[in-house]
mmCIF file of the N, C-alpha and C atoms, coordinates in Angstrom:
data_MODEL
# 
_entry.id   MODEL 
# 
loop_
_atom_site.group_PDB 
_atom_site.id 
_atom_site.type_symbol 
_atom_site.label_atom_id 
_atom_site.label_alt_id 
_atom_site.label_comp_id 
_atom_site.label_asym_id 
_atom_site.label_entity_id 
_atom_site.label_seq_id 
_atom_site.pdbx_PDB_ins_code 
_atom_site.Cartn_x 
_atom_site.Cartn_y 
_atom_site.Cartn_z 
_atom_site.occupancy 
_atom_site.B_iso_or_equiv 
_atom_site.pdbx_formal_charge 
_atom_site.auth_seq_id 
_atom_site.auth_comp_id 
_atom_site.auth_asym_id 
_atom_site.auth_atom_id 
_atom_site.pdbx_PDB_model_num 
ATOM 1   N N  . UNK A 1 1  ? 1.001   -1.149  0.327   1.00 0.00 ? 1  UNK A N  1 
ATOM 2   C CA . UNK A 1 1  ? 0.099   0.230   0.131   1.00 0.00 ? 1  UNK A CA 1 
ATOM 3   C C  . UNK A 1 1  ? 0.749   1.369   -0.052  1.00 0.00 ? 1  UNK A C  1 
ATOM 4   N N  . UNK A 1 2  ? 0.314   2.233   -0.714  1.00 0.00 ? 2  UNK A N  1 
ATOM 5   C CA . UNK A 1 2  ? 1.397   3.379   -0.624  1.00 0.00 ? 2  UNK A CA 1 
ATOM 6   C C  . UNK A 1 2  ? 0.791   4.504   0.475   1.00 0.00 ? 2  UNK A C  1 
ATOM 7   N N  . UNK A 1 3  ? 1.896   4.745   0.730   1.00 0.00 ? 3  UNK A N  1 
ATOM 8   C CA . UNK A 1 3  ? 1.793   5.491   2.246   1.00 0.00 ? 3  UNK A CA 1 
ATOM 9   C C  . UNK A 1 3  ? 1.738   7.208   1.498   1.00 0.00 ? 3  UNK A C  1 
ATOM 10  N N  . UNK A 1 4  ? 0.581   8.077   1.951   1.00 0.00 ? 4  UNK A N  1 
ATOM 11  C CA . UNK A 1 4  ? 0.228   9.259   1.071   1.00 0.00 ? 4  UNK A CA 1 
ATOM 12  C C  . UNK A 1 4  ? 0.563   10.333  2.287   1.00 0.00 ? 4  UNK A C  1 
ATOM 13  N N  . UNK A 1 5  ? 0.978   11.483  1.812   1.00 0.00 ? 5  UNK A N  1 
ATOM 14  C CA . UNK A 1 5  ? 1.245   12.484  2.817   1.00 0.00 ? 5  UNK A CA 1 
ATOM 15  C C  . UNK A 1 5  ? 0.300   14.078  2.328   1.00 0.00 ? 5  UNK A C  1 
ATOM 16  N N  . UNK A 1 6  ? -0.979  13.683  1.845   1.00 0.00 ? 6  UNK A N  1 
ATOM 17  C CA . UNK A 1 6  ? -1.844  14.499  1.289   1.00 0.00 ? 6  UNK A CA 1 
ATOM 18  C C  . UNK A 1 6  ? -1.971  15.868  2.386   1.00 0.00 ? 6  UNK A C  1 
ATOM 19  N N  . UNK A 1 7  ? -2.666  16.602  1.839   1.00 0.00 ? 7  UNK A N  1 
ATOM 20  C CA . UNK A 1 7  ? -2.823  18.116  2.670   1.00 0.00 ? 7  UNK A CA 1 
ATOM 21  C C  . UNK A 1 7  ? -4.186  18.575  2.079   1.00 0.00 ? 7  UNK A C  1 
ATOM 22  N N  . UNK A 1 8  ? -5.079  18.877  2.904   1.00 0.00 ? 8  UNK A N  1 
ATOM 23  C CA . UNK A 1 8  ? -6.534  19.301  1.932   1.00 0.00 ? 8  UNK A CA 1 
ATOM 24  C C  . UNK A 1 8  ? -6.558  20.716  2.271   1.00 0.00 ? 8  UNK A C  1 
ATOM 25  N N  . UNK A 1 9  ? -7.434  21.565  1.521   1.00 0.00 ? 9  UNK A N  1 
ATOM 26  C CA . UNK A 1 9  ? -7.560  22.739  1.265   1.00 0.00 ? 9  UNK A CA 1 
ATOM 27  C C  . UNK A 1 9  ? -9.288  22.501  1.626   1.00 0.00 ? 9  UNK A C  1 
ATOM 28  N N  . UNK A 1 10 ? -9.560  23.726  2.356   1.00 0.00 ? 10 UNK A N  1 
ATOM 29  C CA . UNK A 1 10 ? -10.937 23.226  2.922   1.00 0.00 ? 10 UNK A CA 1 
ATOM 30  C C  . UNK A 1 10 ? -11.428 24.967  2.325   1.00 0.00 ? 10 UNK A C  1 
ATOM 31  N N  . UNK A 1 11 ? -13.080 24.876  2.717   1.00 0.00 ? 11 UNK A N  1 
ATOM 32  C CA . UNK A 1 11 ? -13.720 26.076  1.935   1.00 0.00 ? 11 UNK A CA 1 
ATOM 33  C C  . UNK A 1 11 ? -13.975 26.720  3.960   1.00 0.00 ? 11 UNK A C  1 
ATOM 34  N N  . UNK A 1 12 ? -14.708 28.057  3.423   1.00 0.00 ? 12 UNK A N  1 
ATOM 35  C CA . UNK A 1 12 ? -14.919 28.864  4.548   1.00 0.00 ? 12 UNK A CA 1 
ATOM 36  C C  . UNK A 1 12 ? -15.728 28.043  5.550   1.00 0.00 ? 12 UNK A C  1 
ATOM 37  N N  . UNK A 1 13 ? -16.354 26.508  5.550   1.00 0.00 ? 13 UNK A N  1 
ATOM 38  C CA . UNK A 1 13 ? -17.266 26.337  6.187   1.00 0.00 ? 13 UNK A CA 1 
ATOM 39  C C  . UNK A 1 13 ? -16.681 25.188  6.593   1.00 0.00 ? 13 UNK A C  1 
ATOM 40  N N  . UNK A 1 14 ? -15.286 25.073  6.470   1.00 0.00 ? 14 UNK A N  1 
ATOM 41  C CA . UNK A 1 14 ? -14.289 24.252  7.018   1.00 0.00 ? 14 UNK A CA 1 
ATOM 42  C C  . UNK A 1 14 ? -14.626 22.543  6.030   1.00 0.00 ? 14 UNK A C  1 
ATOM 43  N N  . UNK A 1 15 ? -15.327 22.468  4.789   1.00 0.00 ? 15 UNK A N  1 
ATOM 44  C CA . UNK A 1 15 ? -15.066 21.259  4.400   1.00 0.00 ? 15 UNK A CA 1 
ATOM 45  C C  . UNK A 1 15 ? -14.241 20.898  3.332   1.00 0.00 ? 15 UNK A C  1 
ATOM 46  N N  . UNK A 1 16 ? -13.656 19.884  3.210   1.00 0.00 ? 16 UNK A N  1 
ATOM 47  C CA . UNK A 1 16 ? -12.359 19.713  2.193   1.00 0.00 ? 16 UNK A CA 1 
ATOM 48  C C  . UNK A 1 16 ? -13.230 19.831  0.864   1.00 0.00 ? 16 UNK A C  1 
ATOM 49  N N  . UNK A 1 17 ? -12.647 20.445  0.089   1.00 0.00 ? 17 UNK A N  1 
ATOM 50  C CA . UNK A 1 17 ? -12.713 21.154  -1.369  1.00 0.00 ? 17 UNK A CA 1 
ATOM 51  C C  . UNK A 1 17 ? -11.671 20.431  -2.087  1.00 0.00 ? 17 UNK A C  1 
ATOM 52  N N  . UNK A 1 18 ? -10.570 20.601  -1.786  1.00 0.00 ? 18 UNK A N  1 
ATOM 53  C CA . UNK A 1 18 ? -9.222  19.994  -2.947  1.00 0.00 ? 18 UNK A CA 1 
ATOM 54  C C  . UNK A 1 18 ? -8.533  19.270  -1.748  1.00 0.00 ? 18 UNK A C  1 
ATOM 55  N N  . UNK A 1 19 ? -7.329  18.525  -2.501  1.00 0.00 ? 19 UNK A N  1 
ATOM 56  C CA . UNK A 1 19 ? -6.423  17.577  -1.806  1.00 0.00 ? 19 UNK A CA 1 
ATOM 57  C C  . UNK A 1 19 ? -4.969  18.113  -2.653  1.00 0.00 ? 19 UNK A C  1 
ATOM 58  N N  . UNK A 1 20 ? -3.888  18.301  -2.152  1.00 0.00 ? 20 UNK A N  1 
ATOM 59  C CA . UNK A 1 20 ? -2.431  18.300  -2.570  1.00 0.00 ? 20 UNK A CA 1 
ATOM 60  C C  . UNK A 1 20 ? -1.820  17.422  -1.921  1.00 0.00 ? 20 UNK A C  1 
ATOM 61  N N  . UNK A 1 21 ? -1.081  16.535  -3.218  1.00 0.00 ? 21 UNK A N  1 
ATOM 62  C CA . UNK A 1 21 ? -0.493  15.450  -3.103  1.00 0.00 ? 21 UNK A CA 1 
ATOM 63  C C  . UNK A 1 21 ? 1.036   15.710  -3.670  1.00 0.00 ? 21 UNK A C  1 
ATOM 64  N N  . UNK A 1 22 ? 2.103   15.111  -2.500  1.00 0.00 ? 22 UNK A N  1 
ATOM 65  C CA . UNK A 1 22 ? 3.513   15.659  -3.282  1.00 0.00 ? 22 UNK A CA 1 
ATOM 66  C C  . UNK A 1 22 ? 3.725   14.999  -4.780  1.00 0.00 ? 22 UNK A C  1 
ATOM 67  N N  . UNK A 1 23 ? 4.380   15.412  -5.388  1.00 0.00 ? 23 UNK A N  1 
ATOM 68  C CA . UNK A 1 23 ? 4.410   15.330  -7.004  1.00 0.00 ? 23 UNK A CA 1 
ATOM 69  C C  . UNK A 1 23 ? 5.043   13.931  -6.978  1.00 0.00 ? 23 UNK A C  1 
ATOM 70  N N  . UNK A 1 24 ? 5.899   13.334  -6.492  1.00 0.00 ? 24 UNK A N  1 
ATOM 71  C CA . UNK A 1 24 ? 6.502   12.237  -6.365  1.00 0.00 ? 24 UNK A CA 1 
ATOM 72  C C  . UNK A 1 24 ? 5.700   11.037  -6.179  1.00 0.00 ? 24 UNK A C  1 
ATOM 73  N N  . UNK A 1 25 ? 4.377   11.297  -4.955  1.00 0.00 ? 25 UNK A N  1 
ATOM 74  C CA . UNK A 1 25 ? 3.435   10.335  -4.906  1.00 0.00 ? 25 UNK A CA 1 
ATOM 75  C C  . UNK A 1 25 ? 2.511   10.346  -5.802  1.00 0.00 ? 25 UNK A C  1 
ATOM 76  N N  . UNK A 1 26 ? 1.991   11.789  -6.733  1.00 0.00 ? 26 UNK A N  1 
ATOM 77  C CA . UNK A 1 26 ? 1.159   11.913  -7.535  1.00 0.00 ? 26 UNK A CA 1 
ATOM 78  C C  . UNK A 1 26 ? 1.767   10.720  -8.741  1.00 0.00 ? 26 UNK A C  1 
ATOM 79  N N  . UNK A 1 27 ? 2.902   10.867  -9.177  1.00 0.00 ? 27 UNK A N  1 
ATOM 80  C CA . UNK A 1 27 ? 3.577   10.207  -10.236 1.00 0.00 ? 27 UNK A CA 1 
ATOM 81  C C  . UNK A 1 27 ? 3.136   8.611   -9.887  1.00 0.00 ? 27 UNK A C  1 
ATOM 82  N N  . UNK A 1 28 ? 3.666   8.339   -8.633  1.00 0.00 ? 28 UNK A N  1 
ATOM 83  C CA . UNK A 1 28 ? 3.294   6.835   -8.433  1.00 0.00 ? 28 UNK A CA 1 
ATOM 84  C C  . UNK A 1 28 ? 2.148   6.604   -8.209  1.00 0.00 ? 28 UNK A C  1 
ATOM 85  N N  . UNK A 1 29 ? 1.201   7.225   -8.155  1.00 0.00 ? 29 UNK A N  1 
ATOM 86  C CA . UNK A 1 29 ? -0.428  6.992   -7.913  1.00 0.00 ? 29 UNK A CA 1 
ATOM 87  C C  . UNK A 1 29 ? -0.641  6.907   -9.804  1.00 0.00 ? 29 UNK A C  1 
ATOM 88  N N  . UNK A 1 30 ? -0.384  7.802   -10.349 1.00 0.00 ? 30 UNK A N  1 
ATOM 89  C CA . UNK A 1 30 ? -0.393  7.803   -11.822 1.00 0.00 ? 30 UNK A CA 1 
ATOM 90  C C  . UNK A 1 30 ? -0.068  6.160   -12.335 1.00 0.00 ? 30 UNK A C  1 
ATOM 91  N N  . UNK A 1 31 ? 1.067   6.011   -12.224 1.00 0.00 ? 31 UNK A N  1 
ATOM 92  C CA . UNK A 1 31 ? 1.843   4.746   -12.713 1.00 0.00 ? 31 UNK A CA 1 
ATOM 93  C C  . UNK A 1 31 ? 0.784   3.344   -12.133 1.00 0.00 ? 31 UNK A C  1 
ATOM 94  N N  . UNK A 1 32 ? 0.477   3.257   -10.659 1.00 0.00 ? 32 UNK A N  1 
ATOM 95  C CA . UNK A 1 32 ? -0.369  2.598   -10.147 1.00 0.00 ? 32 UNK A CA 1 
ATOM 96  C C  . UNK A 1 32 ? -1.977  2.366   -11.134 1.00 0.00 ? 32 UNK A C  1 
ATOM 97  N N  . UNK A 1 33 ? -2.237  3.644   -11.266 1.00 0.00 ? 33 UNK A N  1 
ATOM 98  C CA . UNK A 1 33 ? -3.431  3.670   -11.916 1.00 0.00 ? 33 UNK A CA 1 
ATOM 99  C C  . UNK A 1 33 ? -3.574  3.020   -13.553 1.00 0.00 ? 33 UNK A C  1 
ATOM 100 N N  . UNK A 1 34 ? -2.361  3.341   -14.262 1.00 0.00 ? 34 UNK A N  1 
ATOM 101 C CA . UNK A 1 34 ? -2.035  3.006   -15.437 1.00 0.00 ? 34 UNK A CA 1 
ATOM 102 C C  . UNK A 1 34 ? -1.978  1.226   -15.619 1.00 0.00 ? 34 UNK A C  1 
ATOM 103 N N  . UNK A 1 35 ? -1.185  0.710   -14.684 1.00 0.00 ? 35 UNK A N  1 
ATOM 104 C CA . UNK A 1 35 ? -0.842  -0.637  -14.347 1.00 0.00 ? 35 UNK A CA 1 
ATOM 105 C C  . UNK A 1 35 ? -2.126  -1.384  -14.310 1.00 0.00 ? 35 UNK A C  1 
ATOM 106 N N  . UNK A 1 36 ? -2.941  -0.436  -13.017 1.00 0.00 ? 36 UNK A N  1 
ATOM 107 C CA . UNK A 1 36 ? -4.338  -1.339  -13.150 1.00 0.00 ? 36 UNK A CA 1 
ATOM 108 C C  . UNK A 1 36 ? -4.921  -1.063  -14.716 1.00 0.00 ? 36 UNK A C  1 
ATOM 109 N N  . UNK A 1 37 ? -5.321  -0.008  -15.204 1.00 0.00 ? 37 UNK A N  1 
ATOM 110 C CA . UNK A 1 37 ? -5.784  -0.233  -16.598 1.00 0.00 ? 37 UNK A CA 1 
ATOM 111 C C  . UNK A 1 37 ? -5.508  -1.108  -17.192 1.00 0.00 ? 37 UNK A C  1 
ATOM 112 N N  . UNK A 1 38 ? -3.874  -1.419  -17.468 1.00 0.00 ? 38 UNK A N  1 
ATOM 113 C CA . UNK A 1 38 ? -3.019  -2.365  -18.292 1.00 0.00 ? 38 UNK A CA 1 
ATOM 114 C C  . UNK A 1 38 ? -4.029  -4.050  -17.602 1.00 0.00 ? 38 UNK A C  1 
ATOM 115 N N  . UNK A 1 39 ? -4.053  -4.129  -16.489 1.00 0.00 ? 39 UNK A N  1 
ATOM 116 C CA . UNK A 1 39 ? -4.761  -5.288  -15.783 1.00 0.00 ? 39 UNK A CA 1 
ATOM 117 C C  . UNK A 1 39 ? -6.014  -5.550  -16.244 1.00 0.00 ? 39 UNK A C  1 
ATOM 118 N N  . UNK A 1 40 ? -6.366  -4.543  -15.932 1.00 0.00 ? 40 UNK A N  1 
ATOM 119 C CA . UNK A 1 40 ? -8.192  -4.393  -16.689 1.00 0.00 ? 40 UNK A CA 1 
ATOM 120 C C  . UNK A 1 40 ? -8.165  -4.975  -18.285 1.00 0.00 ? 40 UNK A C  1 
ATOM 121 N N  . UNK A 1 41 ? -7.322  -4.465  -19.052 1.00 0.00 ? 41 UNK A N  1 
ATOM 122 C CA . UNK A 1 41 ? -7.812  -4.748  -20.257 1.00 0.00 ? 41 UNK A CA 1 
ATOM 123 C C  . UNK A 1 41 ? -7.329  -6.351  -20.645 1.00 0.00 ? 41 UNK A C  1 
ATOM 124 N N  . UNK A 1 42 ? -6.271  -6.442  -20.246 1.00 0.00 ? 42 UNK A N  1 
ATOM 125 C CA . UNK A 1 42 ? -5.406  -7.783  -20.263 1.00 0.00 ? 42 UNK A CA 1 
ATOM 126 C C  . UNK A 1 42 ? -6.555  -8.785  -19.755 1.00 0.00 ? 42 UNK A C  1 
ATOM 127 N N  . UNK A 1 43 ? -6.917  -8.733  -18.556 1.00 0.00 ? 43 UNK A N  1 
ATOM 128 C CA . UNK A 1 43 ? -8.455  -9.601  -18.257 1.00 0.00 ? 43 UNK A CA 1 
ATOM 129 C C  . UNK A 1 43 ? -9.537  -9.760  -19.043 1.00 0.00 ? 43 UNK A C  1 
ATOM 130 N N  . UNK A 1 44 ? -9.963  -8.561  -19.474 1.00 0.00 ? 44 UNK A N  1 
ATOM 131 C CA . UNK A 1 44 ? -10.985 -8.385  -20.630 1.00 0.00 ? 44 UNK A CA 1 
ATOM 132 C C  . UNK A 1 44 ? -10.640 -9.425  -21.565 1.00 0.00 ? 44 UNK A C  1 
ATOM 133 N N  . UNK A 1 45 ? -9.616  -9.234  -22.323 1.00 0.00 ? 45 UNK A N  1 
ATOM 134 C CA . UNK A 1 45 ? -9.109  -9.639  -23.599 1.00 0.00 ? 45 UNK A CA 1 
ATOM 135 C C  . UNK A 1 45 ? -8.996  -11.115 -23.410 1.00 0.00 ? 45 UNK A C  1 
ATOM 136 N N  . UNK A 1 46 ? -8.478  -11.790 -22.019 1.00 0.00 ? 46 UNK A N  1 
ATOM 137 C CA . UNK A 1 46 ? -8.447  -13.066 -21.644 1.00 0.00 ? 46 UNK A CA 1 
ATOM 138 C C  . UNK A 1 46 ? -9.558  -13.700 -21.570 1.00 0.00 ? 46 UNK A C  1 
ATOM 139 N N  . UNK A 1 47 ? -10.579 -12.943 -21.424 1.00 0.00 ? 47 UNK A N  1 
ATOM 140 C CA . UNK A 1 47 ? -12.151 -13.565 -20.677 1.00 0.00 ? 47 UNK A CA 1 
ATOM 141 C C  . UNK A 1 47 ? -12.978 -14.044 -22.201 1.00 0.00 ? 47 UNK A C  1 
ATOM 142 N N  . UNK A 1 48 ? -12.378 -13.328 -23.312 1.00 0.00 ? 48 UNK A N  1 
ATOM 143 C CA . UNK A 1 48 ? -12.864 -13.943 -24.379 1.00 0.00 ? 48 UNK A CA 1 
ATOM 144 C C  . UNK A 1 48 ? -12.244 -15.266 -25.205 1.00 0.00 ? 48 UNK A C  1 
ATOM 145 N N  . UNK A 1 49 ? -13.194 -16.099 -25.617 1.00 0.00 ? 49 UNK A N  1 
ATOM 146 C CA . UNK A 1 49 ? -12.775 -16.932 -26.103 1.00 0.00 ? 49 UNK A CA 1 
ATOM 147 C C  . UNK A 1 49 ? -12.033 -16.691 -27.635 1.00 0.00 ? 49 UNK A C  1 
ATOM 148 N N  . UNK A 1 50 ? -11.031 -16.876 -28.420 1.00 0.00 ? 50 UNK A N  1 
ATOM 149 C CA . UNK A 1 50 ? -10.391 -16.742 -29.642 1.00 0.00 ? 50 UNK A CA 1 
ATOM 150 C C  . UNK A 1 50 ? -9.670  -17.849 -30.024 1.00 0.00 ? 50 UNK A C  1 
ATOM 151 N N  . UNK A 1 51 ? -9.556  -17.629 -31.496 1.00 0.00 ? 51 UNK A N  1 
ATOM 152 C CA . UNK A 1 51 ? -8.701  -18.857 -32.392 1.00 0.00 ? 51 UNK A CA 1 
ATOM 153 C C  . UNK A 1 51 ? -7.335  -17.931 -32.212 1.00 0.00 ? 51 UNK A C  1 
ATOM 154 N N  . UNK A 1 52 ? -5.836  -18.919 -31.851 1.00 0.00 ? 52 UNK A N  1 
ATOM 155 C CA . UNK A 1 52 ? -4.775  -18.632 -32.109 1.00 0.00 ? 52 UNK A CA 1 
ATOM 156 C C  . UNK A 1 52 ? -4.458  -17.923 -33.708 1.00 0.00 ? 52 UNK A C  1 
ATOM 157 N N  . UNK A 1 53 ? -3.939  -16.880 -33.523 1.00 0.00 ? 53 UNK A N  1 
ATOM 158 C CA . UNK A 1 53 ? -3.139  -16.131 -34.655 1.00 0.00 ? 53 UNK A CA 1 
ATOM 159 C C  . UNK A 1 53 ? -1.859  -16.655 -34.903 1.00 0.00 ? 53 UNK A C  1 
ATOM 160 N N  . UNK A 1 54 ? -1.961  -17.006 -36.595 1.00 0.00 ? 54 UNK A N  1 
ATOM 161 C CA . UNK A 1 54 ? -0.408  -17.305 -36.931 1.00 0.00 ? 54 UNK A CA 1 
ATOM 162 C C  . UNK A 1 54 ? 0.570   -16.038 -36.597 1.00 0.00 ? 54 UNK A C  1 
ATOM 163 N N  . UNK A 1 55 ? 1.711   -16.519 -36.394 1.00 0.00 ? 55 UNK A N  1 
ATOM 164 C CA . UNK A 1 55 ? 2.912   -15.543 -35.952 1.00 0.00 ? 55 UNK A CA 1 
ATOM 165 C C  . UNK A 1 55 ? 3.002   -14.518 -37.052 1.00 0.00 ? 55 UNK A C  1 
ATOM 166 N N  . UNK A 1 56 ? 3.269   -14.674 -38.397 1.00 0.00 ? 56 UNK A N  1 
ATOM 167 C CA . UNK A 1 56 ? 3.277   -14.000 -39.336 1.00 0.00 ? 56 UNK A CA 1 
ATOM 168 C C  . UNK A 1 56 ? 2.098   -13.047 -39.684 1.00 0.00 ? 56 UNK A C  1 
ATOM 169 N N  . UNK A 1 57 ? 0.693   -13.610 -39.086 1.00 0.00 ? 57 UNK A N  1 
ATOM 170 C CA . UNK A 1 57 ? -0.650  -12.461 -39.598 1.00 0.00 ? 57 UNK A CA 1 
ATOM 171 C C  . UNK A 1 57 ? -0.398  -11.674 -38.003 1.00 0.00 ? 57 UNK A C  1 
ATOM 172 N N  . UNK A 1 58 ? 0.106   -12.082 -37.264 1.00 0.00 ? 58 UNK A N  1 
ATOM 173 C CA . UNK A 1 58 ? -0.201  -11.129 -36.229 1.00 0.00 ? 58 UNK A CA 1 
ATOM 174 C C  . UNK A 1 58 ? 0.850   -10.194 -36.521 1.00 0.00 ? 58 UNK A C  1 
ATOM 175 N N  . UNK A 1 59 ? 2.358   -10.251 -36.640 1.00 0.00 ? 59 UNK A N  1 
ATOM 176 C CA . UNK A 1 59 ? 3.189   -9.322  -36.966 1.00 0.00 ? 59 UNK A CA 1 
ATOM 177 C C  . UNK A 1 59 ? 3.025   -8.649  -38.250 1.00 0.00 ? 59 UNK A C  1 
ATOM 178 N N  . UNK A 1 60 ? 1.916   -8.983  -39.337 1.00 0.00 ? 60 UNK A N  1 
ATOM 179 C CA . UNK A 1 60 ? 1.337   -8.009  -40.318 1.00 0.00 ? 60 UNK A CA 1 
ATOM 180 C C  . UNK A 1 60 ? 0.790   -7.058  -39.645 1.00 0.00 ? 60 UNK A C  1 
ATOM 181 N N  . UNK A 1 61 ? -0.217  -7.353  -38.913 1.00 0.00 ? 61 UNK A N  1 
ATOM 182 C CA . UNK A 1 61 ? -1.079  -6.414  -38.257 1.00 0.00 ? 61 UNK A CA 1 
ATOM 183 C C  . UNK A 1 61 ? -0.552  -5.207  -36.985 1.00 0.00 ? 61 UNK A C  1 
ATOM 184 N N  . UNK A 1 62 ? 0.962   -5.847  -36.593 1.00 0.00 ? 62 UNK A N  1 
ATOM 185 C CA . UNK A 1 62 ? 1.397   -4.834  -35.637 1.00 0.00 ? 62 UNK A CA 1 
ATOM 186 C C  . UNK A 1 62 ? 2.029   -4.049  -36.467 1.00 0.00 ? 62 UNK A C  1 
ATOM 187 N N  . UNK A 1 63 ? 2.432   -4.110  -37.620 1.00 0.00 ? 63 UNK A N  1 
ATOM 188 C CA . UNK A 1 63 ? 3.104   -3.247  -38.550 1.00 0.00 ? 63 UNK A CA 1 
ATOM 189 C C  . UNK A 1 63 ? 1.850   -1.928  -39.204 1.00 0.00 ? 63 UNK A C  1 
# 
């Protein structure tokens, strides 16, 4: 788990309206979210049954 050192900005009523996170922690959070998106995309792709694609055809599709 990521330990964060956030600070809150509050309005005149004392309600939290925004958060300030150190830049290095924000970058780590962004990387973690990107990794999570990749995992979700992989899981979705793997959940669909599909036929194997020959290597030469797959290579052509990548170009």
